[in-house]
Structures are given as structure tokens and as C-alpha cells.
C-alpha positions as CSV (number, residue, x, y, z in Angstrom):
1,M,0.0,0.0,0.0
2,H,1.3,3.5,-0.8
3,Q,2.2,5.9,2.0
4,L,-1.1,7.5,3.1
5,K,-1.2,11.2,2.6
6,A,-3.1,13.4,5.0
7,L,-3.7,17.2,4.7
8,I,-4.0,19.2,8.0
9,L,-6.2,22.3,8.0
10,G,-6.9,24.7,10.8
11,P,-5.3,27.4,13.0
12,D,-1.5,27.4,13.1
13,S,-1.4,26.1,16.6
14,F,-3.5,23.1,15.6
15,V,-1.6,22.4,12.4
16,S,1.8,22.6,14.2
17,T,0.7,20.3,17.0
18,I,-0.4,17.6,14.5
19,I,2.8,18.1,12.4
20,E,4.9,17.5,15.6
21,L,3.3,14.1,15.8
22,K,4.4,13.2,12.3
23,P,7.3,10.8,13.3
24,F,4.8,8.8,15.4
25,L,1.9,8.6,13.0
26,K,1.3,6.0,10.2
27,I,0.6,8.7,7.7
28,N,2.5,11.3,5.7
29,L,1.4,14.8,6.7
30,Y,1.0,17.9,4.6
31,K,-0.1,21.4,5.5
32,N,-1.2,24.6,3.7
33,Y,-3.1,23.2,0.7
34,L,-2.9,26.6,-1.1
35,D,0.8,25.9,-1.8
36,I,0.3,22.4,-3.1
37,K,-3.3,22.2,-4.6
38,N,-1.9,22.4,-8.1
39,S,0.7,19.7,-7.6
40,N,-1.8,16.9,-8.4
41,I,-1.4,15.3,-5.0
42,E,-4.3,13.2,-4.1
43,F,-5.0,13.1,-0.4
44,D,-6.3,10.0,1.3
45,I,-7.3,11.9,4.5
46,L,-8.2,15.4,5.5
47,I,-7.7,16.2,9.2
48,F,-9.2,19.6,9.8
49,H,-10.1,21.8,12.8
50,N,-13.6,23.1,13.2
51,D,-12.4,26.7,12.5
52,S,-11.6,25.6,8.9
53,L,-15.3,25.4,8.2
54,K,-15.6,29.1,8.9
55,I,-13.2,29.9,6.0
56,K,-15.1,29.7,2.7
57,S,-12.1,28.4,0.6
58,D,-11.2,25.8,3.2
59,K,-14.8,24.5,3.5
60,S,-15.2,24.4,-0.3
61,F,-11.9,22.4,-0.5
62,I,-13.1,20.0,2.2
63,D,-16.6,19.5,0.8
64,N,-15.3,18.8,-2.7
65,S,-12.7,16.3,-1.6
66,N,-13.1,12.5,-2.0
67,A,-10.7,11.9,0.9
68,I,-11.6,10.5,4.3
69,K,-12.7,13.5,6.4
70,I,-11.8,13.7,10.1
71,L,-13.1,16.8,11.9
72,A,-11.3,17.8,15.1
73,C,-13.3,20.0,17.4
74,N,-14.2,20.6,21.1
75,N,-18.0,20.4,20.6
76,S,-19.6,18.1,18.0
77,D,-23.2,18.3,19.1
78,K,-24.4,19.9,15.8
79,I,-21.8,18.4,13.4
80,N,-22.3,14.9,12.1
81,N,-21.8,14.9,8.3
82,Y,-18.1,13.8,8.2
83,D,-16.4,10.4,8.4
84,F,-15.3,10.9,12.0
85,I,-15.5,13.5,14.8
86,L,-12.2,13.7,16.7
87,S,-12.9,15.2,20.1
88,L,-10.2,17.6,21.3
89,P,-8.0,17.1,23.2
90,T,-7.0,13.8,21.6
91,T,-4.2,11.3,21.8
92,L,-1.6,9.9,19.4
93,K,-3.1,6.4,19.8
94,E,-6.6,7.6,19.0
95,I,-5.5,9.4,15.8
96,N,-3.7,6.2,14.5
97,S,-6.7,4.1,15.5
98,V,-9.2,6.3,13.8
99,V,-7.1,6.5,10.6
100,E,-6.7,2.7,10.4
101,N,-10.4,2.0,11.0
102,L,-11.7,4.5,8.5
103,L,-9.3,3.4,5.9
104,A,-10.3,-0.2,6.3
105,K,-13.9,0.7,6.1
106,K,-13.3,2.8,2.9
107,I,-11.5,-0.1,1.2
108,F,-14.2,-2.5,2.2
109,N,-16.9,-0.3,0.8
110,K,-15.0,0.3,-2.4
111,N,-14.5,-3.4,-3.0
112,S,-18.1,-4.2,-2.2
113,S,-19.7,-1.7,-4.5
114,I,-19.3,-1.8,-8.3
115,K,-20.8,0.5,-10.9
116,I,-22.2,-1.4,-13.8
117,K,-23.8,0.8,-16.5
118,S,-26.4,2.9,-14.7
119,F,-26.6,0.4,-11.8
120,F,-24.6,-0.2,-8.6
121,L,-23.8,-3.8,-7.6
122,D,-23.6,-4.0,-3.8
123,K,-21.8,-7.3,-3.2
124,N,-22.1,-7.0,0.6
125,E,-25.9,-6.7,0.5
126,K,-26.2,-8.8,-2.7
127,K,-28.2,-6.1,-4.3
128,L,-28.4,-4.5,-7.8
129,I,-29.5,-0.9,-7.3
130,R,-30.8,1.9,-9.5
131,N,-32.8,5.0,-8.6
132,Q,-33.8,3.8,-5.1
133,K,-34.9,0.4,-6.4
134,F,-33.0,-2.7,-5.7
135,L,-33.0,-6.4,-6.7
136,I,-31.7,-9.2,-4.5
137,L,-29.2,-11.4,-6.4
138,T,-27.8,-14.9,-5.9
139,E,-24.1,-15.5,-5.5
140,K,-23.9,-17.0,-9.0
141,E,-25.7,-13.9,-10.5
142,I,-23.2,-11.6,-8.8
143,Q,-20.3,-13.7,-10.1
144,L,-21.8,-13.5,-13.6
145,L,-22.0,-9.7,-13.5
146,E,-18.5,-9.4,-12.1
147,L,-17.2,-11.5,-14.9
148,F,-18.9,-9.5,-17.6
149,K,-17.7,-6.3,-16.0
150,K,-14.1,-7.4,-15.6
151,I,-13.7,-8.9,-19.1
152,N,-15.7,-6.2,-20.9
153,K,-16.2,-8.1,-24.1
154,P,-18.4,-11.1,-25.2
155,V,-17.8,-14.2,-23.1
156,S,-18.7,-17.6,-24.5
157,K,-20.9,-20.1,-22.6
158,K,-18.0,-22.5,-22.3
159,E,-15.8,-19.7,-20.8
160,I,-18.5,-18.8,-18.3
161,L,-18.9,-22.4,-17.3
162,S,-15.2,-22.6,-16.7
163,L,-14.8,-19.3,-14.9
164,V,-18.0,-19.2,-12.8
165,W,-18.9,-22.9,-12.3
166,N,-15.4,-24.4,-12.7
167,Y,-16.8,-26.9,-15.1
168,S,-14.9,-28.2,-18.1
169,S,-15.6,-26.8,-21.5
170,D,-17.3,-30.1,-22.4
171,A,-20.1,-29.6,-19.8
172,D,-23.7,-28.7,-20.7
173,T,-24.0,-25.0,-21.4
174,H,-27.7,-25.0,-20.6
175,T,-26.7,-24.1,-17.0
176,V,-25.4,-20.8,-18.3
177,E,-28.4,-20.1,-20.5
178,T,-30.8,-20.8,-17.7
179,H,-29.1,-18.6,-15.2
180,I,-28.8,-15.7,-17.7
181,Y,-32.4,-16.1,-18.8
182,R,-33.6,-15.8,-15.1
183,L,-31.3,-12.9,-14.4
184,R,-32.5,-11.0,-17.5
185,K,-36.1,-11.7,-16.5
186,K,-35.6,-10.4,-12.9
187,I,-33.8,-7.2,-14.1
188,N,-36.5,-6.5,-16.7
189,E,-39.3,-7.0,-14.2
190,K,-37.8,-4.8,-11.6
191,F,-36.1,-2.1,-13.7
192,L,-37.9,-2.4,-17.1
193,D,-34.5,-2.9,-18.7
194,D,-34.2,-5.7,-21.3
195,N,-30.9,-4.6,-22.6
196,F,-28.8,-5.1,-19.5
197,I,-27.1,-8.3,-20.5
198,L,-26.6,-8.5,-24.3
199,N,-25.3,-11.3,-26.5
200,N,-24.0,-12.0,-30.0
201,K,-22.4,-15.0,-31.7
202,E,-19.3,-14.6,-29.6
203,G,-21.1,-14.7,-26.2
204,Y,-22.7,-12.6,-23.5
205,Y,-21.6,-9.1,-22.5
206,L,-22.9,-5.9,-20.8
């Protein structure tokens, strides 16, 4: 895994305190994004003091970032729209623990959610989702969609049997046909989409 990059935002006293902890933290710290915002650095984490939200440019930068957002403040009663609220004063151990837990959660969520066309496939919940509607899928149906998404070109019935069912190429391909027919029917009934899984003489594809 690459060295995690964290940007610190807030009053000078807050920033300098966090920077002093740099040798003991499991992240690479940066400060003053105005000097580096054009350097194409992608931050994994933003650690920002509550005072930063009072500065228009800082708040805009925070709100538009895809990084994990950790808010450090003394009173969090009315603030709950960030990934974690770090109550001040805090400890070195707590900062490291928060960073590790949030990163693990982000990785899990990323791996369990896949965008397929105009849908999202939630592997954890076994759901195919679009526009507030969802469809429960079987494990094999999920594997089929993952295969089509990964290969991104027509996949023959024999290849599907081998890759999804671990059957030899000589096995009966009706298994594939039956599963894809049922999956197409479920998707069309729920989402009125009969073009989700396509096929040609070379095989099935999205």
C-alpha cells in the first residue's frame, strides 16, 4: 500500500501540533493546501479543525474532496456529516486508530460496490441498485455480472462455465443459458430494462 497522505487544515497552533506528531503517525502529513493544490497530490485523508469550516475556501476544498474527512473539534453536538469527529484534546493512539479503522472501512466499501452501466452492484448486501430500487441477487448472479464487468467483451458459454462454475468446456451449457435467462427476466421485471445483458455469436456481455 502506498504511504497515506493526510492534509492538515486549521489554525497554526492546531496544524503545528499535529505536524509535531508526524514521526509517530502512520501517515504522511502535509499542510497549507494553497501551496500544493496544483501539484496533483491526491490526499487519502483530511484532518481539519472546526475553525476551517468558517473559512469559505477551506470549507469548499473539504466538501469537494473525496478523501476521508476527520473533523477535530471541542464540541460536535451539531456536526455529524463527516467520516469521524475527533474530540479535542485527543491522543496519538486515538489518531492512529481512527485512521486505520476509517481506511479499512473505505477499502471494504469500495471493494463491495461496483458500478455497472447505470446500476450499482452491492456485493455485501447482494443487491443490484438503481434509482432507489433494488433487486436481490444470488451468488452466481453476482459472479456473472462481475465476470462481464471485468472482461468487458463477449464471453462464450464455455468460458462462463469454466470461470464461474469451474466446469470443463465439455459440460452442458444449458446451465449458463438458464441462469442468464432468469437474471435478465428479474432485471427486466424490476427495472424495465431488457438490454442489460446482451449477447452475440461470440457470447454474453454488458
